[in-house]
DOLUM-328409 format. One record per residue (C-alpha): residue number from 0; residue in three letters; x, y, z. Coordinates in Angstrom, 2 decimals. Layout:
<recs>
<NUM "ALA" <X Y Z>>
...
</recs>
This chain:
<recs>
<0 "UNK" <0.00 0.00 0.00>>
<1 "UNK" <1.12 3.54 -0.75>>
<2 "UNK" <1.92 5.80 2.16>>
<3 "UNK" <-0.74 8.47 2.68>>
<4 "UNK" <-0.15 12.22 2.89>>
<5 "UNK" <-2.89 14.31 4.53>>
<6 "UNK" <-2.85 17.74 2.88>>
<7 "UNK" <-4.84 20.34 4.84>>
<8 "UNK" <-5.86 23.83 3.66>>
<9 "UNK" <-5.07 25.66 0.42>>
<10 "UNK" <-8.72 26.54 -0.23>>
<11 "UNK" <-10.94 29.61 0.02>>
<12 "UNK" <-14.25 31.11 -0.98>>
<13 "UNK" <-14.64 34.68 -2.24>>
<14 "UNK" <-17.66 36.99 -2.42>>
<15 "UNK" <-17.77 39.84 -4.94>>
<16 "UNK" <-20.18 42.79 -4.90>>
<17 "UNK" <-20.66 44.61 -8.19>>
<18 "UNK" <-22.27 48.05 -8.22>>
<19 "UNK" <-23.75 49.23 -11.53>>
<20 "UNK" <-25.26 52.63 -11.03>>
<21 "UNK" <-28.44 52.26 -8.97>>
<22 "UNK" <-28.20 48.45 -8.91>>
<23 "UNK" <-25.84 46.01 -7.24>>
<24 "UNK" <-25.48 42.25 -6.93>>
<25 "UNK" <-23.28 39.62 -5.30>>
<26 "UNK" <-21.47 36.63 -6.73>>
<27 "UNK" <-19.30 34.05 -5.02>>
<28 "UNK" <-16.78 31.39 -5.96>>
<29 "UNK" <-14.83 28.58 -4.34>>
<30 "UNK" <-11.19 27.97 -5.27>>
<31 "UNK" <-8.21 25.86 -4.29>>
<32 "UNK" <-4.48 26.19 -4.81>>
<33 "UNK" <-4.22 22.66 -6.17>>
<34 "UNK" <-2.93 21.74 -9.58>>
<35 "UNK" <0.78 21.60 -8.71>>
<36 "UNK" <1.46 20.32 -5.19>>
<37 "UNK" <-1.09 17.51 -5.42>>
<38 "UNK" <0.42 16.28 -8.69>>
<39 "UNK" <3.93 16.47 -7.19>>
<40 "UNK" <2.93 14.37 -4.16>>
<41 "UNK" <1.13 11.78 -6.26>>
<42 "UNK" <4.03 11.63 -8.73>>
<43 "UNK" <6.31 10.95 -5.75>>
<44 "UNK" <4.35 7.76 -5.10>>
<45 "UNK" <2.20 8.87 -2.16>>
<46 "UNK" <-1.57 8.73 -1.82>>
<47 "UNK" <-2.74 12.36 -1.72>>
<48 "UNK" <-5.63 12.88 0.72>>
<49 "UNK" <-7.06 16.39 0.48>>
<50 "UNK" <-8.89 18.17 3.28>>
<51 "UNK" <-9.84 21.78 2.37>>
<52 "UNK" <-10.25 24.38 5.10>>
<53 "UNK" <-14.04 24.20 5.43>>
<54 "UNK" <-13.89 20.41 5.73>>
<55 "UNK" <-10.91 20.34 8.10>>
<56 "UNK" <-12.78 22.45 10.65>>
<57 "UNK" <-14.86 19.43 11.65>>
<58 "UNK" <-13.30 16.44 9.90>>
<59 "UNK" <-9.60 16.74 10.73>>
<60 "UNK" <-8.90 13.75 13.01>>
<61 "UNK" <-9.75 14.08 16.69>>
<62 "UNK" <-7.65 11.06 17.73>>
<63 "UNK" <-4.00 10.14 17.49>>
<64 "UNK" <-4.98 6.75 16.08>>
<65 "UNK" <-6.62 8.44 13.09>>
<66 "UNK" <-3.62 10.71 12.53>>
<67 "UNK" <-1.28 7.73 12.57>>
<68 "UNK" <-2.96 6.44 9.42>>
<69 "UNK" <-0.92 9.07 7.58>>
<70 "UNK" <2.83 9.11 7.00>>
<71 "UNK" <2.87 12.89 6.64>>
<72 "UNK" <0.64 15.85 7.44>>
<73 "UNK" <0.97 18.99 5.33>>
<74 "UNK" <-0.44 22.28 6.62>>
<75 "UNK" <-0.76 24.85 3.82>>
<76 "UNK" <-2.54 28.20 4.20>>
<77 "UNK" <-4.79 26.98 6.99>>
<78 "UNK" <-5.09 28.91 10.25>>
<79 "UNK" <-4.74 27.30 13.65>>
<80 "UNK" <-8.27 28.40 14.55>>
<81 "UNK" <-9.64 26.01 11.93>>
<82 "UNK" <-8.45 23.17 14.16>>
<83 "UNK" <-8.88 24.91 17.52>>
<84 "UNK" <-12.51 25.97 17.04>>
<85 "UNK" <-14.58 23.09 15.63>>
<86 "UNK" <-18.25 23.83 15.00>>
<87 "UNK" <-19.44 21.96 18.09>>
<88 "UNK" <-17.13 23.99 20.33>>
<89 "UNK" <-18.05 27.34 18.76>>
<90 "UNK" <-21.77 26.70 18.52>>
<91 "UNK" <-22.47 24.50 21.54>>
<92 "UNK" <-19.42 24.95 23.83>>
<93 "UNK" <-18.60 21.24 23.51>>
<94 "UNK" <-15.25 20.13 24.93>>
<95 "UNK" <-13.16 18.32 22.30>>
<96 "UNK" <-9.51 17.24 21.94>>
<97 "UNK" <-6.95 19.92 21.03>>
<98 "UNK" <-5.94 18.83 17.54>>
<99 "UNK" <-2.83 21.02 17.58>>
<100 "UNK" <-1.65 19.04 20.60>>
<101 "UNK" <-2.45 15.84 18.69>>
<102 "UNK" <-0.23 16.99 15.80>>
<103 "UNK" <2.62 17.50 18.28>>
<104 "UNK" <2.10 14.01 19.71>>
<105 "UNK" <1.90 12.61 16.18>>
<106 "UNK" <5.32 14.04 15.29>>
<107 "UNK" <6.91 12.95 18.58>>
<108 "UNK" <5.62 9.44 17.90>>
<109 "UNK" <7.24 9.24 14.48>>
<110 "UNK" <5.02 11.19 12.09>>
<111 "UNK" <6.18 13.65 9.44>>
<112 "UNK" <4.98 17.26 9.37>>
<113 "UNK" <5.42 19.90 6.66>>
<114 "UNK" <4.23 23.48 7.06>>
<115 "UNK" <4.01 25.46 3.82>>
<116 "UNK" <3.84 29.25 3.96>>
<117 "UNK" <0.88 31.44 3.15>>
<118 "UNK" <-1.53 34.02 4.52>>
<119 "UNK" <-2.83 31.61 7.19>>
<120 "UNK" <0.18 29.49 8.07>>
<121 "UNK" <3.16 30.46 10.22>>
<122 "UNK" <1.54 33.61 11.71>>
<123 "UNK" <0.11 35.01 8.51>>
<124 "UNK" <-1.81 38.10 7.51>>
<125 "UNK" <-2.76 40.22 10.51>>
<126 "UNK" <-1.38 37.46 12.76>>
<127 "UNK" <-4.45 35.32 12.05>>
<128 "UNK" <-2.50 32.11 11.36>>
<129 "UNK" <-1.51 32.02 15.04>>
<130 "UNK" <0.45 28.78 14.88>>
<131 "UNK" <3.12 30.25 17.16>>
<132 "UNK" <0.63 30.03 20.05>>
<133 "UNK" <-0.05 26.30 19.59>>
<134 "UNK" <1.80 23.09 20.52>>
<135 "UNK" <2.64 22.69 16.82>>
<136 "UNK" <5.31 25.36 17.36>>
<137 "UNK" <7.16 22.91 19.61>>
<138 "UNK" <7.75 20.48 16.72>>
<139 "UNK" <8.74 22.93 13.99>>
<140 "UNK" <12.39 23.60 13.04>>
<141 "UNK" <11.83 27.37 13.17>>
<142 "UNK" <10.55 29.82 15.75>>
<143 "UNK" <7.43 31.52 14.42>>
<144 "UNK" <6.97 35.24 15.02>>
<145 "UNK" <4.02 36.47 17.17>>
<146 "UNK" <2.93 39.13 14.67>>
<147 "UNK" <2.17 39.50 10.97>>
<148 "UNK" <5.20 37.74 9.50>>
<149 "UNK" <4.55 38.18 5.77>>
<150 "UNK" <7.40 39.43 3.63>>
<151 "UNK" <5.89 40.64 0.34>>
<152 "UNK" <8.30 40.92 -2.60>>
<153 "UNK" <6.52 41.85 -5.83>>
<154 "UNK" <9.96 42.22 -7.43>>
<155 "UNK" <10.68 38.54 -6.85>>
<156 "UNK" <13.35 37.06 -4.57>>
<157 "UNK" <15.30 33.83 -4.93>>
<158 "UNK" <16.24 31.11 -2.48>>
<159 "UNK" <19.87 30.55 -1.59>>
<160 "UNK" <20.97 26.97 -0.86>>
<161 "UNK" <22.98 26.76 2.36>>
<162 "UNK" <23.44 22.97 2.56>>
<163 "UNK" <24.16 21.95 -1.06>>
<164 "UNK" <24.82 18.31 -0.12>>
<165 "UNK" <21.50 17.91 1.68>>
<166 "UNK" <19.23 15.13 0.28>>
<167 "UNK" <16.49 17.69 -0.35>>
<168 "UNK" <18.51 19.08 -3.26>>
<169 "UNK" <19.21 15.76 -4.98>>
<170 "UNK" <18.84 16.10 -8.77>>
<171 "UNK" <18.16 19.86 -8.54>>
<172 "UNK" <20.52 22.10 -10.49>>
<173 "UNK" <20.92 25.73 -11.48>>
<174 "UNK" <19.33 28.97 -10.32>>
<175 "UNK" <16.00 28.79 -8.55>>
<176 "UNK" <12.98 30.70 -9.92>>
<177 "UNK" <11.78 33.69 -7.89>>
<178 "UNK" <9.01 33.75 -5.29>>
<179 "UNK" <6.88 36.79 -4.51>>
<180 "UNK" <6.82 36.47 -0.76>>
<181 "UNK" <7.31 34.25 2.28>>
<182 "UNK" <6.72 34.03 6.03>>
<183 "UNK" <9.61 35.29 8.13>>
<184 "UNK" <10.86 33.12 11.01>>
<185 "UNK" <14.07 32.30 12.89>>
<186 "UNK" <15.90 29.00 12.88>>
<187 "UNK" <15.91 26.94 16.08>>
<188 "UNK" <19.22 25.67 17.46>>
<189 "UNK" <19.93 22.17 16.23>>
<190 "UNK" <17.71 22.46 13.16>>
<191 "UNK" <18.94 22.01 9.59>>
<192 "UNK" <18.77 25.27 7.64>>
<193 "UNK" <18.86 23.96 4.09>>
<194 "UNK" <18.00 27.17 2.20>>
<195 "UNK" <17.37 30.84 2.96>>
<196 "UNK" <15.57 33.72 1.28>>
<197 "UNK" <16.65 37.27 2.06>>
<198 "UNK" <18.67 35.76 4.91>>
<199 "UNK" <15.61 34.14 6.52>>
<200 "UNK" <14.72 30.43 6.66>>
<201 "UNK" <13.27 29.14 3.39>>
<202 "UNK" <13.60 25.36 3.82>>
<203 "UNK" <14.44 23.89 7.23>>
<204 "UNK" <14.19 20.52 8.96>>
<205 "UNK" <14.08 19.39 12.56>>
<206 "UNK" <13.91 16.11 14.49>>
<207 "UNK" <11.55 15.83 17.45>>
<208 "UNK" <11.10 12.62 19.38>>
<209 "UNK" <10.77 9.85 16.79>>
<210 "UNK" <9.51 12.15 14.02>>
<211 "UNK" <10.77 14.83 11.71>>
<212 "UNK" <9.29 18.13 10.49>>
<213 "UNK" <10.00 20.67 7.77>>
<214 "UNK" <9.01 24.17 6.73>>
<215 "UNK" <8.82 25.65 3.26>>
<216 "UNK" <8.28 29.31 4.04>>
<217 "UNK" <6.86 30.44 0.70>>
<218 "UNK" <3.74 29.12 -1.06>>
<219 "UNK" <3.22 26.06 -3.25>>
<220 "UNK" <0.80 27.94 -5.54>>
<221 "UNK" <0.00 31.55 -6.56>>
<222 "UNK" <0.28 34.26 -5.60>>
<223 "UNK" <3.61 33.87 -3.78>>
<224 "UNK" <4.57 31.01 -6.11>>
<225 "UNK" <4.35 32.57 -9.59>>
<226 "UNK" <4.16 30.52 -12.81>>
<227 "UNK" <7.95 30.55 -13.03>>
<228 "UNK" <8.09 28.61 -9.75>>
<229 "UNK" <5.02 26.38 -10.13>>
<230 "UNK" <6.12 25.31 -13.61>>
<231 "UNK" <9.80 24.97 -12.68>>
<232 "UNK" <11.14 21.64 -13.94>>
<233 "UNK" <12.36 20.80 -10.43>>
<234 "UNK" <9.14 21.70 -8.58>>
<235 "UNK" <8.01 18.07 -8.35>>
<236 "UNK" <11.50 16.90 -7.42>>
<237 "UNK" <11.79 19.47 -4.62>>
<238 "UNK" <8.56 18.53 -2.88>>
<239 "UNK" <9.22 14.82 -3.38>>
<240 "UNK" <12.59 15.25 -1.69>>
<241 "UNK" <11.11 17.26 1.18>>
<242 "UNK" <8.43 14.68 1.96>>
<243 "UNK" <10.75 11.72 1.42>>
<244 "UNK" <13.16 13.22 3.97>>
<245 "UNK" <10.58 13.66 6.73>>
<246 "UNK" <8.68 10.43 6.16>>
<247 "UNK" <10.19 7.46 7.99>>
</recs>
C-alpha cells in the first residue's frame, strides 16, 4: 500500500459585490491552490488525501490513532483556529480534543509534518495564522513570530541553498525561480537550515522525538509562487525530496 499524505488547507471562498449605477449584486466562488502540489505528491508515489479548510474544521482527526494512518501531514494556508474551534465547540461549547496538541504528539511518535507558507500558516496576515501560540510550534524547526510575519516581494526574490549536499537538493541544479513572498521566522538551534531567502529560513528541517518536520516558508501555488516557480522543472523533485526526507 502507498503511504498516505494528509494535505490540509489551500482553499478559500470569495464573495464579490458589483455596483452598476443604482443596482448592485453579489457573486461568489470557491477555489483551491491545487494543480501543482497535489500532482507532485502523487508523482512521488504517495496517496494524496485532500482536506480543504471548510472540511478540516470538523473532519480533521480528533484522535491520534486516526492521525497515525498518515505518513505525513501537510499544513498549507490553513489557520490554527480552523483546528482549535470546531463547530461543536463554537456553537455548543462542547469540549473536544486539542488537535494542535495531537499533531505534536503525532510528530513525537514518528510522524512527518510539513508546514508550507501562506496568509494563514506560520503567523500570517494580521497574525491570524496564530500557529506560534499552539503546541505545533514545539515540533517545527523554526521559531514563528508572534505578529504579521509576511514578507511581500513583488519584485521577486530567490532562495539561496545553504546545505548543497542535503538530500532535499538531490537532482536539482541551477538557479531557482523567484518567489513573490514568504513568512519570516528564525531558525531553532539544532535544526537544519537547508536554504534561505533574504537571509531568513526558506527550507528547514528538525527532528523531534521519533519524528521529523519541515518548513517551506513560501507558497506552493499563486500568488507567492508565480508561474515561473510552479512550472519549474524541479518543482516536483523538490517537494518529493522534502516529503521523502521527513517520512520514515
